[in-house]
C-alpha positions as CSV (number, residue, x, y, z in Angstrom):
1,X,-28.5,20.0,-21.0
2,X,-32.0,18.6,-21.7
3,X,-30.6,15.0,-21.3
4,X,-29.3,15.9,-17.8
5,X,-32.6,17.4,-16.8
6,X,-34.5,14.4,-18.1
7,X,-32.2,12.0,-16.1
8,X,-32.9,14.0,-12.9
9,X,-36.6,13.9,-13.6
10,X,-36.6,10.2,-14.3
11,X,-34.6,9.6,-11.1
12,X,-37.0,11.7,-9.1
13,X,-39.9,9.8,-10.4
14,X,-38.2,6.4,-9.7
15,X,-37.5,7.4,-6.1
16,X,-41.1,8.7,-5.7
17,X,-42.5,5.4,-7.0
18,X,-40.2,3.5,-4.6
19,X,-41.2,5.7,-1.7
20,X,-44.9,5.4,-2.5
21,X,-44.9,1.6,-2.7
22,X,-42.8,1.5,0.5
23,X,-45.3,3.7,2.4
24,X,-48.3,1.8,1.0
25,X,-46.9,-1.5,2.1
26,X,-46.0,-0.1,5.5
27,X,-49.6,1.2,6.0
28,X,-51.0,-2.2,5.0
29,X,-48.7,-4.0,7.3
30,X,-49.6,-1.7,10.2
31,X,-53.3,-2.2,9.5
32,X,-53.0,-6.0,9.4
33,X,-50.6,-6.5,12.3
34,X,-50.3,-3.4,14.4
35,X,-46.6,-4.2,14.9
36,X,-44.3,-1.2,14.4
37,X,-41.2,-3.3,13.7
38,X,-43.0,-5.3,11.0
39,X,-44.4,-2.1,9.5
40,X,-40.9,-0.6,9.1
41,X,-39.6,-3.9,7.8
42,X,-42.3,-4.2,5.2
43,X,-41.8,-0.6,4.1
44,X,-38.0,-1.1,3.7
45,X,-38.4,-4.4,1.9
46,X,-40.9,-2.9,-0.6
47,X,-38.7,0.1,-1.1
48,X,-35.6,-2.0,-1.9
49,X,-37.4,-4.5,-4.0
50,X,-39.0,-1.7,-6.1
51,X,-35.5,-0.3,-6.6
52,X,-34.2,-3.7,-7.7
53,X,-37.0,-4.1,-10.2
54,X,-36.4,-0.6,-11.6
55,X,-32.7,-1.2,-11.9
56,X,-33.1,-4.5,-13.7
57,X,-35.6,-2.9,-16.1
58,X,-33.1,-0.1,-16.7
59,X,-30.3,-2.5,-17.2
60,X,-32.3,-4.6,-19.7
61,X,-33.4,-1.4,-21.6
62,X,-29.8,-0.1,-22.0
63,X,-28.2,-3.4,-23.2
64,X,-27.3,-3.5,-26.8
65,X,-28.7,-6.5,-28.6
66,X,-26.1,-8.9,-30.0
67,X,-26.6,-9.5,-33.7
68,X,-26.4,-13.0,-35.0
69,X,-23.3,-13.8,-37.0
70,X,-23.6,-13.1,-40.8
71,X,-23.6,-15.8,-43.4
72,X,-20.3,-17.6,-44.0
73,X,-18.6,-16.4,-47.2
């Protein structure tokens, strides 16, 4: 049960990080350009790219290392 709760907490933190970076990039884009379409696009792109980076990190952490072959006997 603790593993399940930990997974939900980790997923919530990941989504919060994705949303925070998306919102920050949207605010920066709005401050620099003032264009609402560009603001939304920047926020969505930052959200998706953060999700991709987190998924790649998770994938690399969960892969099992391949052991080199043993000595020939």
